[in-house]
N, C-alpha and C positions, 0 to 999 in steps of 0.2 A: 264592561271589565268584570262586573260583579259575577255574571254566568262564566268566566273564564276562570275567577278566582274558585268559585264551586268546584269546577271541573280537576282544576289542577290539585285542590284539598281532596278531591274524591281518589284521583290517580295516587296521588302519595299514599294516601290512607291504604288503599288496596296495594301499595307497594309493587305499582306497574310502571314498568321504564317508560319514559318519555322525555321529549325535548322540553324542558323550560321556555315559557314565552318568551322571556327576556333574550333567549337564544336563537329564536325564530330569525329567519332574515327580514329586513324591511320590505314593505311593498311598493318598491318602486321597479318600474318596467327594466330599467338599465342596470339592476343589481341582480335582476331575476332572470335572465333571458330562457332558462329552461321552462319555469313556471309560465311565463308569458308567451314563448315562442310555441313550444311545443303543445302545451295546454289549449292556449287559443285555436291552433290550427287542428287538435283533435275536436274541440268543441264546434268548431265550425263545419267538420267532416261528419260529425254525428247528427247534429240538428240540419243540416241539408240534404240528409237522406231520407227514407220514408218515414211519415209521422209517427212518433212514440208515445203511446198510451199507457204503459203500466212501467214500473220499475224494473222489470225482468226485461222488457224491450232495452231500455236505458240500458242495464250491464251489458246485455247482449250488443247493442250497438258500439259501445265504448272499446268493449273486448275484440270486437271485429275490427274498428277503426284503428284500435293501438297495434293490432297484428298487420294493418297494412300500412301502417305509417313508415314513411321511408327515412333508410337510415341516415340520409344526408341532412334531412331537418334535425334528427336529434344530434348529430356530427356539430354542425353550424351553431345550434343552440349551446353545445358545451364547450365548443372553441371561445364562442363571444362570451362565456361565464370566465373562462379561464383568463382571457385577455383582461375583462375587468376586474378581476382580483389582482393580478398582476399590477395594473394601474392604481389599483386601493391600496395595496401593498407600499408601492413607492411613494404613494402620497402619505400613508402614516410615517414610512420610514424618514422621510423629510421633515414632517412635523415633528416627529421624537428627536430628530438631530438638533432642530431649531429651539426645541425647548430644553435639550439637555445645554446647548452653548448659551442660551440665556442664563443659566444657574453663575 
């Protein structure tokens, strides 16, 4: 957390736009299907290719595999995210209505 604080302090001092850490999504696979599905698939494709020895080769492999990434994978991940968000919004609405009715 100390490094995170130093980084956010620096970004603020330099007036660089960024998303505050408390606004980042939690690291739960079910809540981040794009992160876990898309990046996981991309990582598998990159590292199952030819051996990578340099940073430039990593960049080139990621770029190549991203261009070859099937739209179906992206669509499924995005739809999953939308479904999960809808469920979460319903749960939050139920919790809110229960809290209001308790008053």
